[in-house]
C-alpha positions in Angstrom: 0.0 0.0 0.0 3.1 2.2 0.2 3.5 4.3 -3.0 7.0 5.9 -2.9 6.2 7.5 -6.3 4.0 10.1 -4.6 7.0 11.8 -3.1 5.0 15.0 -2.1 3.0 13.0 0.4 6.0 12.1 2.5 5.4 14.7 5.1 1.7 14.0 5.5 2.3 10.2 5.8 5.1 10.7 8.3 2.7 12.5 10.6 -0.1 9.9 10.2 2.1 6.8 10.1 4.0 7.7 13.2 0.9 8.5 15.2 -0.8 5.2 14.1 2.3 3.2 14.9 2.5 4.8 18.4 -1.2 4.2 19.0 -1.8 8.0 19.2 -3.8 8.5 16.0 -7.0 10.5 16.5 -10.2 8.6 15.7 -11.1 11.1 13.0 -8.8 12.4 10.3 -9.6 15.1 7.7 -7.2 14.9 4.7 -7.3 18.1 2.6 -5.6 19.2 -0.5 -6.4 20.3 -4.1 -7.6 17.8 -6.6 -5.0 15.5 -8.1 -2.6 15.2 -5.2 -3.7 11.7 -4.1 -5.7 12.4 -1.0 -7.8 9.3 -1.6 -4.7 7.2 -2.1 -3.3 8.5 1.2 -6.7 7.7 2.9 -6.6 4.1 1.6 -3.0 3.8 2.7 -4.0 4.8 6.2 -7.0 2.5 6.1 -4.8 -0.5 5.1 -2.3 0.3 7.8 -5.0 0.5 10.5 -6.4 -2.9 9.4 -3.2 -4.7 8.6 -2.0 -7.1 11.3 1.6 -6.5 10.2 1.6 -2.8 9.8 4.6 -0.6 10.6 5.2 3.2 10.5 5.7 2.8 6.7 2.1 1.5 6.3 0.4 -1.8 5.6 2.5 -4.8 4.5 0.6 -4.9 1.1 0.7 -8.7 1.0 -1.7 -9.9 3.7 -5.4 -10.6 3.1 -6.4 -7.4 4.9 -4.2 -5.2 2.7 -5.4 -6.9 -0.5 -9.0 -6.6 0.5 -8.7 -2.9 1.3 -7.1 -2.4 -2.1 -10.0 -4.3 -3.7 -12.7 -2.5 -1.6 -13.9 -5.8 -0.2 -12.6 -5.8 3.4 -15.6 -6.4 5.7 -14.4 -3.8 8.2 -13.8 -1.1 5.5 -16.6 1.2 4.3 -16.4 3.8 1.6 -19.0 6.6 1.3 -19.0 8.4 -2.1 -21.7 10.0 -4.3 -23.7 7.8 -6.6 -22.6 10.1 -9.5 -19.5 12.4 -9.6 -20.3 15.8 -8.4 -23.6 14.9 -6.7 -24.5 15.5 -3.1 -24.1 12.9 -0.3 -27.6 12.6 1.3 -28.5 11.9 4.9 -29.8 8.4 4.1 -26.4 7.4 2.7 -24.6 8.7 5.8 -27.0 6.8 8.1 -26.2 3.5 6.3 -22.5 4.3 6.4 -22.6 5.1 10.1 -24.5 1.9 10.8 -21.8 -0.1 9.1 -19.1 1.5 11.3 -21.1 0.7 14.4 -21.0 -3.0 13.7 -18.5 -5.3 15.5 -15.2 -5.7 13.7 -15.1 -9.1 11.9 -11.3 -9.3 11.8 -10.6 -7.8 15.2 -8.5 -4.9 14.0 -11.2 -2.2 14.3 -13.2 -0.5 11.6 -12.3 2.1 9.0 -14.7 4.4 7.0 -13.7 6.9 4.3 -16.0 9.7 3.1 -14.9 11.1 -0.2 -15.5 13.9 -1.1 -16.6 15.0 2.3 -17.6 18.5 1.2 -20.5 17.1 -0.8 -22.4 16.0 2.3 -25.6 17.9 2.6 -26.0 19.9 5.9 -28.4 17.2 7.2 -25.9 14.5 6.2 -23.0 16.3 7.9 -25.1 16.7 11.1 -25.9 13.0 10.9 -22.2 12.1 10.9 -21.6 14.1 14.0 -22.7 11.4 16.3 -20.2 9.0 14.8 -17.5 11.7 15.3 -18.5 12.4 18.8 -19.1 8.8 20.0 -17.0 6.5 17.8 -17.1 2.7 18.4 -13.9 1.5 19.9 -11.2 0.9 17.3 -13.0 2.9 14.7 -11.1 5.3 12.3 -13.1 7.8 10.3 -11.3 9.5 7.4 -12.8 12.4 5.6 -11.3 13.4 2.2 -11.9 16.9 0.9 -10.6 19.3 -1.8 -12.5 22.1 0.0 -12.3 21.5 3.8 -13.6 25.1 4.3 -17.0 24.0 3.0 -17.4 21.5 5.9 -19.3 22.4 9.0 -17.0 23.9 11.7 -18.3 21.2 14.1 -17.0 18.5 11.7 -13.6 20.1 11.2 -13.1 20.7 14.9 -13.5 17.0 15.7 -10.8 15.9 13.2 -7.1 15.8 13.0 -6.5 17.9 9.9 -3.7 16.9 7.5 -3.0 18.7 4.2 -1.4 17.0 1.2 0.5 19.7 -0.6 1.0 19.8 -4.4 4.6 19.4 -5.4 6.6 22.3 -6.7 5.8 22.9 -10.4 9.2 21.9 -11.6 9.1 18.6 -9.7 5.6 17.9 -10.8 6.5 18.5 -14.4 9.4 16.0 -14.1 7.3 13.4 -12.4 4.6 13.8 -15.0 6.8 13.8 -18.1 8.3 10.4 -17.0 4.8 8.9 -17.1 3.2 10.4 -20.1 3.2 8.9 -23.6 3.7 12.5 -24.9 6.1 14.2 -22.4 5.8 17.5 -24.3 2.2 18.0 -23.1 3.2 17.8 -19.4 2.9 21.5 -18.9 -0.5 21.7 -20.5 -1.8 18.8 -18.6 -0.6 20.2 -15.3 -2.3 23.5 -16.0 -5.5 21.7 -16.9 -5.3 19.9 -13.5 -4.4 23.1 -11.6 -1.1 21.6 -10.5 -2.4 18.2 -9.3 0.0 15.6 -10.9 -2.4 12.6 -10.6 -5.2 14.5 -12.1 -3.0 15.8 -14.9 -2.0 12.2 -15.7 -5.6 11.1 -15.8 -6.7 14.1 -18.0 -3.9 13.5 -20.5 -4.8 9.8 -20.7 -8.5 10.5 -21.3 -7.8 12.8 -24.2 -9.2 15.8 -22.2 -6.5 18.1 -23.4 -7.9 18.3 -26.9 -11.3 19.0 -25.3 -9.8 21.8 -23.3 -8.2 23.3 -26.5 -11.7 23.3 -28.2 -13.2 25.0 -25.1 -10.5 27.6 -25.0 -11.1 28.4 -28.6 -14.8 28.8 -28.0 -14.3 31.0 -24.9 -11.9 33.3 -26.8 -14.2 33.6 -29.7 -17.2 34.5 -27.5 -15.2 36.9 -25.3 -13.8 38.7 -28.3 -17.2 38.9 -30.1 -16.1 36.7 -33.0 -18.8 34.1 -32.2 -22.2 34.0 -30.6 -22.6 31.7 -27.5 -25.0 29.2 -29.2 -22.8 28.5 -32.2 -19.6 28.3 -30.0 -21.3 25.9 -27.6 -22.3 23.7 -30.5 -18.6 23.1 -31.3 -18.0 21.6 -27.8 -21.1 19.5 -27.3 -19.2 16.2 -27.0 -17.1 17.4 -24.1 -17.8 17.3 -20.3 -19.6 20.5 -19.3 -18.5 20.2 -15.7 -14.9 20.3 -16.8 -15.7 23.2 -19.1 -17.2 25.2 -16.3 -14.2 24.4 -14.0 -11.6 25.4 -16.6 -13.4 28.7 -17.3 -13.5 29.4 -13.5 -9.7 28.8 -13.4 -9.1 31.2 -16.3 -11.3 33.8 -14.8 -9.7 33.5 -11.4 -6.2 33.9 -13.0 -7.4 36.9 -15.0 -8.8 38.6 -11.8 -5.5 38.2 -10.0 -3.5 39.4 -12.9 -5.8 42.4 -13.6 -5.4 43.4 -10.0 -1.7 43.3 -10.2 -1.2 40.0 -8.4 1.0 37.1 -9.3 -0.5 34.0 -11.0 -1.1 31.1 -8.6 1.0 27.9 -8.9 -0.5 25.8 -11.6 -2.0 28.8 -13.4 -2.7 28.6 -17.1 0.2 29.6 -19.4 0.4 33.2 -20.5 -0.5 32.2 -24.1 -3.9 30.9 -22.9 -4.7 34.0 -20.8 -3.5 36.8 -23.1 -6.5 36.6 -25.5 -8.8 36.9 -22.6 -7.0 39.6 -20.7 -7.8 42.0 -23.5 -11.5 41.7 -22.9 -11.6 41.3 -19.1 -11.0 43.9 -16.3 -11.1 43.3 -12.5 -14.7 44.1 -12.1 -15.8 41.9 -15.0 -13.7 39.0 -13.8 -15.1 39.2 -10.3 -18.7 39.4 -11.6 -18.1 36.4 -13.8 -16.4 34.5 -11.0 -19.5 34.9 -8.8 -21.9 33.9 -11.6 -19.9 30.8 -12.5 -19.6 29.7 -8.9 -23.4 29.8 -8.6 -23.7 27.7 -11.7 -21.2 25.2 -10.4 -23.1 24.9 -7.1 -26.2 24.2 -9.0 -24.5 21.1 -10.6 -24.4 19.6 -7.1 -28.1 20.1 -6.4 -29.6 19.4 -9.8 -29.0 17.6 -13.1 -29.3 20.3 -15.7 -29.3 19.9 -19.4 -25.7 20.0 -20.5 -26.3 21.7 -23.8 -28.4 24.5 -22.2 -25.9 24.9 -19.4 -23.0 25.3 -21.8 -24.9 28.0 -23.7 -25.7 29.7 -20.4 -22.0 29.7 -19.5 -20.9 31.3 -22.7 -23.8 33.8 -22.7 -22.5 35.0 -19.3 -19.1 35.3 -20.8 -20.5 37.4 -23.6 -21.9 39.8 -21.0 -25.5 38.9 -21.5 -27.6 38.3 -18.3 -29.8 35.2 -18.8 -31.7 35.5 -15.5 -35.5 35.9 -15.8 -36.4 39.5 -15.7 -32.9 40.7 -16.2 -33.8 42.5 -19.4 
């Protein structure tokens, strides 16, 4: 279960592994960090170490039945709570079933482990439903929450957890790591920008062919922002691509534009200057901030509803064109 390839996790694991080996690990751990840094992998490594009868400070042995079962997701004392569909909310009923599993007696005698991923997608009712498990855990139970946005969790949840952050590696180190694993090392920088600096996510995006989709979307965004294309026709050129990613990528570009327009330095993992320059000419600070708020509201709506992708894509580009699509806005 030990993955030395994820070198940027060394500090986080040293803290967790040493506490576990010494019997001092808190019963609830919140693992935070941006997408693509391997938070879930670290959570499963910790779960295996907790359930492995031959675990050391380095983690589970990786060879025993317990380690193999955790890796396969079939260990009877291991529970995973995740949305039925990516991006959807975790409802109260799912949390109740999850908590019920953790309350059962351990079958192998090494305690129980439960992982909630991504934890920020619990509804308020679900998060409150998890509080009892956090406050009164069964003996030997370890609860691991995984979140790319820990600030969205209830303060009462965060305060009951040991909080550990998985940092992203420095851009140069991430590029080197990524280039060694890509079929086309030359796209490492583009992939890393698409993943906002998360190496594992960059690797996945490049492998899925998502970089070509991002190029199509960038062309559509530039065309609409510059007035060279209308939102509907530009959206039609990108219909076969994932609208959730399109919204996320536009949010990233807008956030970078806002910082740069205000005189700030781009964040680590920002898009290359060549991507941002065509948009800088049409976006000032006020426009970028207004767009950022509107796009954030649309993204939140993706958690609560299942909108028509085609209409949502058109709405996103209509906002970019400076047209308000809200009822009564005209």
